[in-house]
PDB file as gemmi writes it, atoms N, CA and C in Angstrom:
CRYST1    1.000    1.000    1.000  90.00  90.00  90.00 P 1                      
ATOM      1  N   MET A   1     -11.846   7.384 -12.467  1.00  0.00           N  
ATOM      2  CA  MET A   1     -12.209   7.539 -11.082  1.00  0.00           C  
ATOM      3  C   MET A   1     -13.434   8.465 -11.048  1.00  0.00           C  
ATOM      4  N   VAL A   2     -14.424   8.207 -10.139  1.00  0.00           N  
ATOM      5  CA  VAL A   2     -15.618   8.896  -9.779  1.00  0.00           C  
ATOM      6  C   VAL A   2     -15.240   9.197  -8.085  1.00  0.00           C  
ATOM      7  N   SER A   3     -15.989  10.541  -8.004  1.00  0.00           N  
ATOM      8  CA  SER A   3     -15.746  10.719  -6.612  1.00  0.00           C  
ATOM      9  C   SER A   3     -17.144  11.739  -6.442  1.00  0.00           C  
ATOM     10  N   GLN A   4     -17.856  11.825  -5.163  1.00  0.00           N  
ATOM     11  CA  GLN A   4     -18.990  12.449  -4.660  1.00  0.00           C  
ATOM     12  C   GLN A   4     -19.004  13.015  -3.151  1.00  0.00           C  
ATOM     13  N   THR A   5     -19.307  14.095  -3.163  1.00  0.00           N  
ATOM     14  CA  THR A   5     -19.437  14.551  -1.301  1.00  0.00           C  
ATOM     15  C   THR A   5     -20.982  14.130  -1.021  1.00  0.00           C  
ATOM     16  N   LEU A   6     -20.592  13.503   0.191  1.00  0.00           N  
ATOM     17  CA  LEU A   6     -21.908  12.724   0.992  1.00  0.00           C  
ATOM     18  C   LEU A   6     -21.774  13.466   2.441  1.00  0.00           C  
ATOM     19  N   THR A   7     -23.058  13.485   2.976  1.00  0.00           N  
ATOM     20  CA  THR A   7     -23.293  13.908   4.301  1.00  0.00           C  
ATOM     21  C   THR A   7     -23.442  12.572   5.133  1.00  0.00           C  
ATOM     22  N   ILE A   8     -23.084  12.485   6.330  1.00  0.00           N  
ATOM     23  CA  ILE A   8     -23.268  11.120   7.130  1.00  0.00           C  
ATOM     24  C   ILE A   8     -24.656  11.597   7.930  1.00  0.00           C  
ATOM     25  N   THR A   9     -25.636  10.777   7.766  1.00  0.00           N  
ATOM     26  CA  THR A   9     -26.748  11.202   8.568  1.00  0.00           C  
ATOM     27  C   THR A   9     -27.079  10.294   9.629  1.00  0.00           C  
ATOM     28  N   ASN A  10     -26.353   9.096   9.887  1.00  0.00           N  
ATOM     29  CA  ASN A  10     -26.626   8.574  11.253  1.00  0.00           C  
ATOM     30  C   ASN A  10     -26.095   9.202  12.326  1.00  0.00           C  
ATOM     31  N   PRO A  11     -27.183   9.198  13.452  1.00  0.00           N  
ATOM     32  CA  PRO A  11     -26.899   9.807  14.817  1.00  0.00           C  
ATOM     33  C   PRO A  11     -26.088   9.706  15.569  1.00  0.00           C  
ATOM     34  N   SER A  12     -25.105   8.385  15.369  1.00  0.00           N  
ATOM     35  CA  SER A  12     -24.100   8.410  16.085  1.00  0.00           C  
ATOM     36  C   SER A  12     -22.790   8.312  15.153  1.00  0.00           C  
ATOM     37  N   GLY A  13     -23.262   8.835  13.908  1.00  0.00           N  
ATOM     38  CA  GLY A  13     -22.033   8.822  13.161  1.00  0.00           C  
ATOM     39  C   GLY A  13     -21.617   7.313  12.220  1.00  0.00           C  
ATOM     40  N   LEU A  14     -20.531   7.300  11.884  1.00  0.00           N  
ATOM     41  CA  LEU A  14     -20.132   5.645  11.708  1.00  0.00           C  
ATOM     42  C   LEU A  14     -19.303   4.950  12.631  1.00  0.00           C  
ATOM     43  N   HIS A  15     -20.129   4.497  13.742  1.00  0.00           N  
ATOM     44  CA  HIS A  15     -19.919   3.809  14.668  1.00  0.00           C  
ATOM     45  C   HIS A  15     -19.892   2.347  14.209  1.00  0.00           C  
ATOM     46  N   LEU A  16     -19.269   1.136  14.949  1.00  0.00           N  
ATOM     47  CA  LEU A  16     -18.946   0.004  14.282  1.00  0.00           C  
ATOM     48  C   LEU A  16     -20.173  -0.768  13.452  1.00  0.00           C  
ATOM     49  N   ARG A  17     -21.409  -0.700  13.922  1.00  0.00           N  
ATOM     50  CA  ARG A  17     -22.435  -1.321  13.030  1.00  0.00           C  
ATOM     51  C   ARG A  17     -22.409  -0.694  11.774  1.00  0.00           C  
ATOM     52  N   PRO A  18     -22.881   0.698  11.369  1.00  0.00           N  
ATOM     53  CA  PRO A  18     -22.736   1.255  10.058  1.00  0.00           C  
ATOM     54  C   PRO A  18     -21.492   1.298   9.304  1.00  0.00           C  
ATOM     55  N   ALA A  19     -20.204   1.458   9.892  1.00  0.00           N  
ATOM     56  CA  ALA A  19     -18.922   0.961   9.235  1.00  0.00           C  
ATOM     57  C   ALA A  19     -18.593  -0.220   8.934  1.00  0.00           C  
ATOM     58  N   GLY A  20     -19.312  -1.353   9.589  1.00  0.00           N  
ATOM     59  CA  GLY A  20     -19.228  -2.770   9.254  1.00  0.00           C  
ATOM     60  C   GLY A  20     -20.277  -2.621   7.989  1.00  0.00           C  
ATOM     61  N   ASN A  21     -21.318  -2.077   7.832  1.00  0.00           N  
ATOM     62  CA  ASN A  21     -22.144  -2.200   6.550  1.00  0.00           C  
ATOM     63  C   ASN A  21     -21.560  -1.343   5.559  1.00  0.00           C  
ATOM     64  N   LEU A  22     -20.958  -0.257   5.775  1.00  0.00           N  
ATOM     65  CA  LEU A  22     -20.203   0.098   4.705  1.00  0.00           C  
ATOM     66  C   LEU A  22     -19.082  -0.949   4.238  1.00  0.00           C  
ATOM     67  N   CYS A  23     -18.294  -1.046   4.850  1.00  0.00           N  
ATOM     68  CA  CYS A  23     -17.390  -1.960   4.403  1.00  0.00           C  
ATOM     69  C   CYS A  23     -17.883  -3.299   3.711  1.00  0.00           C  
ATOM     70  N   ASN A  24     -18.983  -3.864   4.237  1.00  0.00           N  
ATOM     71  CA  ASN A  24     -19.372  -5.133   3.596  1.00  0.00           C  
ATOM     72  C   ASN A  24     -19.811  -4.626   2.188  1.00  0.00           C  
ATOM     73  N   GLU A  25     -20.499  -3.400   2.156  1.00  0.00           N  
ATOM     74  CA  GLU A  25     -21.205  -2.933   0.630  1.00  0.00           C  
ATOM     75  C   GLU A  25     -19.562  -2.557  -0.276  1.00  0.00           C  
ATOM     76  N   ALA A  26     -18.712  -2.071   0.389  1.00  0.00           N  
ATOM     77  CA  ALA A  26     -17.772  -1.496  -0.432  1.00  0.00           C  
ATOM     78  C   ALA A  26     -16.760  -2.880  -1.055  1.00  0.00           C  
ATOM     79  N   MET A  27     -16.992  -3.982   0.091  1.00  0.00           N  
ATOM     80  CA  MET A  27     -15.936  -5.293  -0.688  1.00  0.00           C  
ATOM     81  C   MET A  27     -16.817  -6.114  -1.879  1.00  0.00           C  
ATOM     82  N   LYS A  28     -18.148  -5.468  -2.032  1.00  0.00           N  
ATOM     83  CA  LYS A  28     -18.706  -6.280  -3.364  1.00  0.00           C  
ATOM     84  C   LYS A  28     -18.090  -5.842  -4.457  1.00  0.00           C  
ATOM     85  N   TYR A  29     -17.282  -4.718  -4.471  1.00  0.00           N  
ATOM     86  CA  TYR A  29     -16.908  -4.335  -5.820  1.00  0.00           C  
ATOM     87  C   TYR A  29     -15.242  -4.514  -5.771  1.00  0.00           C  
ATOM     88  N   ARG A  30     -14.472  -4.692  -7.157  1.00  0.00           N  
ATOM     89  CA  ARG A  30     -13.152  -4.952  -7.475  1.00  0.00           C  
ATOM     90  C   ARG A  30     -12.645  -3.412  -7.332  1.00  0.00           C  
ATOM     91  N   SER A  31     -13.210  -2.368  -7.414  1.00  0.00           N  
ATOM     92  CA  SER A  31     -12.641  -0.854  -7.365  1.00  0.00           C  
ATOM     93  C   SER A  31     -12.208  -0.745  -5.972  1.00  0.00           C  
ATOM     94  N   LEU A  32     -11.122   0.194  -6.196  1.00  0.00           N  
ATOM     95  CA  LEU A  32     -10.486   0.684  -4.808  1.00  0.00           C  
ATOM     96  C   LEU A  32     -11.662   1.802  -4.216  1.00  0.00           C  
ATOM     97  N   VAL A  33     -12.016   1.674  -3.015  1.00  0.00           N  
ATOM     98  CA  VAL A  33     -12.895   2.591  -2.483  1.00  0.00           C  
ATOM     99  C   VAL A  33     -12.255   3.231  -1.411  1.00  0.00           C  
ATOM    100  N   THR A  34     -12.342   4.481  -1.457  1.00  0.00           N  
ATOM    101  CA  THR A  34     -11.686   5.399   0.000  1.00  0.00           C  
ATOM    102  C   THR A  34     -12.688   6.560  -0.059  1.00  0.00           C  
ATOM    103  N   PHE A  35     -12.418   7.166   1.168  1.00  0.00           N  
ATOM    104  CA  PHE A  35     -13.232   8.530   1.313  1.00  0.00           C  
ATOM    105  C   PHE A  35     -11.949   9.219   2.043  1.00  0.00           C  
ATOM    106  N   SER A  36     -12.567  10.616   1.853  1.00  0.00           N  
ATOM    107  CA  SER A  36     -11.530  12.006   2.424  1.00  0.00           C  
ATOM    108  C   SER A  36     -12.040  12.353   3.359  1.00  0.00           C  
ATOM    109  N   PHE A  37     -11.835  12.827   4.663  1.00  0.00           N  
ATOM    110  CA  PHE A  37     -12.446  13.264   5.699  1.00  0.00           C  
ATOM    111  C   PHE A  37     -11.403  13.915   6.315  1.00  0.00           C  
ATOM    112  N   ASP A  38     -11.555  15.216   6.884  1.00  0.00           N  
ATOM    113  CA  ASP A  38     -10.550  16.115   7.789  1.00  0.00           C  
ATOM    114  C   ASP A  38      -9.306  15.848   7.480  1.00  0.00           C  
ATOM    115  N   GLY A  39      -8.698  15.954   6.119  1.00  0.00           N  
ATOM    116  CA  GLY A  39      -7.354  15.920   5.911  1.00  0.00           C  
ATOM    117  C   GLY A  39      -6.662  14.494   5.843  1.00  0.00           C  
ATOM    118  N   GLY A  40      -7.589  13.610   5.867  1.00  0.00           N  
ATOM    119  CA  GLY A  40      -7.111  12.038   5.678  1.00  0.00           C  
ATOM    120  C   GLY A  40      -7.820  11.467   4.673  1.00  0.00           C  
ATOM    121  N   THR A  41      -7.258  10.319   4.052  1.00  0.00           N  
ATOM    122  CA  THR A  41      -7.901   9.490   3.274  1.00  0.00           C  
ATOM    123  C   THR A  41      -7.996   7.960   3.653  1.00  0.00           C  
ATOM    124  N   PHE A  42      -9.384   7.561   4.130  1.00  0.00           N  
ATOM    125  CA  PHE A  42      -9.303   6.392   4.529  1.00  0.00           C  
ATOM    126  C   PHE A  42     -10.001   4.935   3.584  1.00  0.00           C  
ATOM    127  N   ASN A  43      -9.415   3.786   3.897  1.00  0.00           N  
ATOM    128  CA  ASN A  43      -9.881   2.665   2.853  1.00  0.00           C  
ATOM    129  C   ASN A  43     -11.507   2.307   3.484  1.00  0.00           C  
ATOM    130  N   ALA A  44     -12.302   2.491   2.624  1.00  0.00           N  
ATOM    131  CA  ALA A  44     -13.967   2.147   3.181  1.00  0.00           C  
ATOM    132  C   ALA A  44     -14.166   0.570   2.768  1.00  0.00           C  
ATOM    133  N   LYS A  45     -12.997  -0.393   2.772  1.00  0.00           N  
ATOM    134  CA  LYS A  45     -12.980  -1.862   2.695  1.00  0.00           C  
ATOM    135  C   LYS A  45     -12.570  -2.172   4.137  1.00  0.00           C  
ATOM    136  N   SER A  46     -11.860  -1.301   5.030  1.00  0.00           N  
ATOM    137  CA  SER A  46     -11.476  -1.647   6.256  1.00  0.00           C  
ATOM    138  C   SER A  46     -12.524  -0.947   7.463  1.00  0.00           C  
ATOM    139  N   VAL A  47     -12.928  -1.637   8.349  1.00  0.00           N  
ATOM    140  CA  VAL A  47     -13.442  -1.177   9.726  1.00  0.00           C  
ATOM    141  C   VAL A  47     -12.692  -0.443  10.297  1.00  0.00           C  
ATOM    142  N   LEU A  48     -11.549  -0.785  10.660  1.00  0.00           N  
ATOM    143  CA  LEU A  48     -10.567  -0.128  11.454  1.00  0.00           C  
ATOM    144  C   LEU A  48     -10.163   1.074  10.672  1.00  0.00           C  
ATOM    145  N   SER A  49     -10.109   0.996   9.215  1.00  0.00           N  
ATOM    146  CA  SER A  49      -9.849   2.612   8.871  1.00  0.00           C  
ATOM    147  C   SER A  49     -11.156   3.250   8.910  1.00  0.00           C  
ATOM    148  N   VAL A  50     -12.251   3.002   8.782  1.00  0.00           N  
ATOM    149  CA  VAL A  50     -13.666   3.626   8.643  1.00  0.00           C  
ATOM    150  C   VAL A  50     -13.790   4.162  10.321  1.00  0.00           C  
ATOM    151  N   LEU A  51     -13.405   3.295  11.174  1.00  0.00           N  
ATOM    152  CA  LEU A  51     -13.618   3.764  12.700  1.00  0.00           C  
ATOM    153  C   LEU A  51     -12.707   4.909  12.825  1.00  0.00           C  
ATOM    154  N   GLY A  52     -11.589   4.597  12.426  1.00  0.00           N  
ATOM    155  CA  GLY A  52     -10.347   5.493  12.746  1.00  0.00           C  
ATOM    156  C   GLY A  52     -10.550   6.984  12.062  1.00  0.00           C  
ATOM    157  N   ALA A  53     -11.514   7.168  11.182  1.00  0.00           N  
ATOM    158  CA  ALA A  53     -11.914   8.318  10.563  1.00  0.00           C  
ATOM    159  C   ALA A  53     -12.466   9.369  11.731  1.00  0.00           C  
ATOM    160  N   CYS A  54     -13.392   8.608  12.718  1.00  0.00           N  
ATOM    161  CA  CYS A  54     -14.106   9.417  13.651  1.00  0.00           C  
ATOM    162  C   CYS A  54     -15.217  10.292  13.061  1.00  0.00           C  
ATOM    163  N   VAL A  55     -15.814   9.696  12.048  1.00  0.00           N  
ATOM    164  CA  VAL A  55     -17.016  10.573  11.149  1.00  0.00           C  
ATOM    165  C   VAL A  55     -18.284  10.593  12.283  1.00  0.00           C  
ATOM    166  N   LYS A  56     -18.665  11.825  12.498  1.00  0.00           N  
ATOM    167  CA  LYS A  56     -19.958  12.073  13.296  1.00  0.00           C  
ATOM    168  C   LYS A  56     -20.885  12.429  12.389  1.00  0.00           C  
ATOM    169  N   CYS A  57     -22.126  12.395  13.000  1.00  0.00           N  
ATOM    170  CA  CYS A  57     -23.362  12.737  12.393  1.00  0.00           C  
ATOM    171  C   CYS A  57     -23.327  14.197  11.887  1.00  0.00           C  
ATOM    172  N   GLY A  58     -23.353  14.420  10.599  1.00  0.00           N  
ATOM    173  CA  GLY A  58     -23.386  15.755   9.834  1.00  0.00           C  
ATOM    174  C   GLY A  58     -22.117  16.193   9.194  1.00  0.00           C  
ATOM    175  N   ASP A  59     -21.253  15.304   9.243  1.00  0.00           N  
ATOM    176  CA  ASP A  59     -20.166  15.411   8.775  1.00  0.00           C  
ATOM    177  C   ASP A  59     -20.150  15.075   7.272  1.00  0.00           C  
ATOM    178  N   GLU A  60     -19.184  15.841   6.592  1.00  0.00           N  
ATOM    179  CA  GLU A  60     -19.238  15.505   5.110  1.00  0.00           C  
ATOM    180  C   GLU A  60     -17.845  14.698   4.889  1.00  0.00           C  
ATOM    181  N   ILE A  61     -18.177  13.677   3.847  1.00  0.00           N  
ATOM    182  CA  ILE A  61     -17.063  12.809   3.200  1.00  0.00           C  
ATOM    183  C   ILE A  61     -17.124  12.793   1.797  1.00  0.00           C  
ATOM    184  N   GLU A  62     -15.881  12.999   1.387  1.00  0.00           N  
ATOM    185  CA  GLU A  62     -15.964  12.377   0.036  1.00  0.00           C  
ATOM    186  C   GLU A  62     -15.250  11.318  -0.529  1.00  0.00           C  
ATOM    187  N   LEU A  63     -16.068  10.548  -0.925  1.00  0.00           N  
ATOM    188  CA  LEU A  63     -16.383   9.280  -1.442  1.00  0.00           C  
ATOM    189  C   LEU A  63     -15.498   8.981  -2.761  1.00  0.00           C  
ATOM    190  N   VAL A  64     -14.722   8.208  -2.822  1.00  0.00           N  
ATOM    191  CA  VAL A  64     -13.875   8.075  -4.202  1.00  0.00           C  
ATOM    192  C   VAL A  64     -14.082   6.487  -4.667  1.00  0.00           C  
ATOM    193  N   CYS A  65     -14.423   6.417  -5.788  1.00  0.00           N  
ATOM    194  CA  CYS A  65     -14.017   5.019  -6.532  1.00  0.00           C  
ATOM    195  C   CYS A  65     -13.656   4.729  -7.657  1.00  0.00           C  
ATOM    196  N   GLU A  66     -12.326   3.882  -7.554  1.00  0.00           N  
ATOM    197  CA  GLU A  66     -11.657   4.034  -8.868  1.00  0.00           C  
ATOM    198  C   GLU A  66     -11.242   2.558  -9.162  1.00  0.00           C  
ATOM    199  N   GLY A  67     -11.739   2.217 -10.674  1.00  0.00           N  
ATOM    200  CA  GLY A  67     -11.823   0.847 -11.035  1.00  0.00           C  
ATOM    201  C   GLY A  67     -12.472   0.343 -11.978  1.00  0.00           C  
ATOM    202  N   ALA A  68     -12.693  -1.084 -12.431  1.00  0.00           N  
ATOM    203  CA  ALA A  68     -13.405  -1.620 -13.283  1.00  0.00           C  
ATOM    204  C   ALA A  68     -14.809  -1.211 -13.224  1.00  0.00           C  
ATOM    205  N   ASP A  69     -15.366  -1.199 -12.275  1.00  0.00           N  
ATOM    206  CA  ASP A  69     -17.016  -1.158 -11.713  1.00  0.00           C  
ATOM    207  C   ASP A  69     -17.300   0.022 -10.577  1.00  0.00           C  
ATOM    208  N   GLU A  70     -16.495   1.235 -10.868  1.00  0.00           N  
ATOM    209  CA  GLU A  70     -16.460   2.239 -10.291  1.00  0.00           C  
ATOM    210  C   GLU A  70     -17.450   2.835 -10.252  1.00  0.00           C  
ATOM    211  N   GLN A  71     -18.424   3.015 -11.416  1.00  0.00           N  
ATOM    212  CA  GLN A  71     -19.706   3.919 -11.285  1.00  0.00           C  
ATOM    213  C   GLN A  71     -20.709   2.905 -10.708  1.00  0.00           C  
ATOM    214  N   GLU A  72     -20.617   1.901 -10.529  1.00  0.00           N  
ATOM    215  CA  GLU A  72     -21.881   0.661  -9.767  1.00  0.00           C  
ATOM    216  C   GLU A  72     -21.385   0.887  -8.558  1.00  0.00           C  
ATOM    217  N   ALA A  73     -20.234   0.748  -8.359  1.00  0.00           N  
ATOM    218  CA  ALA A  73     -20.005   0.978  -6.586  1.00  0.00           C  
ATOM    219  C   ALA A  73     -20.351   2.055  -6.278  1.00  0.00           C  
ATOM    220  N   MET A  74     -20.085   3.457  -6.956  1.00  0.00           N  
ATOM    221  CA  MET A  74     -20.337   4.580  -6.577  1.00  0.00           C  
ATOM    222  C   MET A  74     -22.146   4.586  -5.976  1.00  0.00           C  
ATOM    223  N   GLU A  75     -22.810   4.211  -6.849  1.00  0.00           N  
ATOM    224  CA  GLU A  75     -24.279   3.981  -6.969  1.00  0.00           C  
ATOM    225  C   GLU A  75     -24.638   3.515  -5.816  1.00  0.00           C  
ATOM    226  N   ALA A  76     -24.005   2.584  -5.909  1.00  0.00           N  
ATOM    227  CA  ALA A  76     -24.626   1.520  -4.550  1.00  0.00           C  
ATOM    228  C   ALA A  76     -24.246   2.197  -3.112  1.00  0.00           C  
ATOM    229  N   LEU A  77     -22.818   2.523  -2.884  1.00  0.00           N  
ATOM    230  CA  LEU A  77     -22.192   3.309  -1.773  1.00  0.00           C  
ATOM    231  C   LEU A  77     -23.044   4.364  -1.303  1.00  0.00           C  
ATOM    232  N   ALA A  78     -23.117   5.188  -2.242  1.00  0.00           N  
ATOM    233  CA  ALA A  78     -23.825   6.471  -1.993  1.00  0.00           C  
ATOM    234  C   ALA A  78     -25.217   6.455  -1.797  1.00  0.00           C  
ATOM    235  N   GLY A  79     -25.818   5.213  -2.382  1.00  0.00           N  
ATOM    236  CA  GLY A  79     -27.236   4.892  -1.949  1.00  0.00           C  
ATOM    237  C   GLY A  79     -27.564   4.513  -0.317  1.00  0.00           C  
ATOM    238  N   ALA A  80     -26.520   3.503  -0.070  1.00  0.00           N  
ATOM    239  CA  ALA A  80     -26.335   2.886   1.145  1.00  0.00           C  
ATOM    240  C   ALA A  80     -25.858   4.068   2.423  1.00  0.00           C  
ATOM    241  N   ILE A  81     -25.093   5.194   1.988  1.00  0.00           N  
ATOM    242  CA  ILE A  81     -24.946   6.139   2.736  1.00  0.00           C  
ATOM    243  C   ILE A  81     -26.049   6.741   3.054  1.00  0.00           C  
ATOM    244  N   ARG A  82     -26.982   7.402   1.871  1.00  0.00           N  
ATOM    245  CA  ARG A  82     -27.962   8.288   2.210  1.00  0.00           C  
ATOM    246  C   ARG A  82     -28.757   7.586   2.927  1.00  0.00           C  
ATOM    247  N   SER A  83     -28.978   6.191   2.859  1.00  0.00           N  
ATOM    248  CA  SER A  83     -30.234   5.815   3.550  1.00  0.00           C  
ATOM    249  C   SER A  83     -29.748   5.093   4.992  1.00  0.00           C  
ATOM    250  N   GLY A  84     -28.874   5.878   5.265  1.00  0.00           N  
ATOM    251  CA  GLY A  84     -28.362   5.478   6.742  1.00  0.00           C  
ATOM    252  C   GLY A  84     -27.867   4.087   7.170  1.00  0.00           C  
ATOM    253  N   LEU A  85     -27.111   3.309   6.256  1.00  0.00           N  
ATOM    254  CA  LEU A  85     -26.394   2.364   6.449  1.00  0.00           C  
ATOM    255  C   LEU A  85     -26.793   1.104   7.241  1.00  0.00           C  
ATOM    256  N   GLY A  86     -28.126   0.955   7.224  1.00  0.00           N  
ATOM    257  CA  GLY A  86     -28.804  -0.004   7.886  1.00  0.00           C  
ATOM    258  C   GLY A  86     -29.594   0.589   9.127  1.00  0.00           C  
ATOM    259  N   GLU A  87     -29.530   1.700   9.424  1.00  0.00           N  
ATOM    260  CA  GLU A  87     -29.856   2.157  10.720  1.00  0.00           C  
ATOM    261  C   GLU A  87     -31.225   3.061  10.709  1.00  0.00           C  
TER     262      GLU A  87                                                      
END                                                                             
């Protein structure tokens, strides 16, 4: 299991488009990909779960990857989040 704390930089937070981009990236990996925010744990492979987290610009999440390709998944997802998830 690997984890990393990341700050969301999207001006509108994780609304539909960046949430979808995060899910699409997470689904490329076999590992379980979740994130913790505001006391809850959310499935990064589910758009509804990501949207339900209500993550806003400037919020910090703890991204967790667990499985066979966890390191590769963490590097790709952390990079995608830092780059603004396509926005």
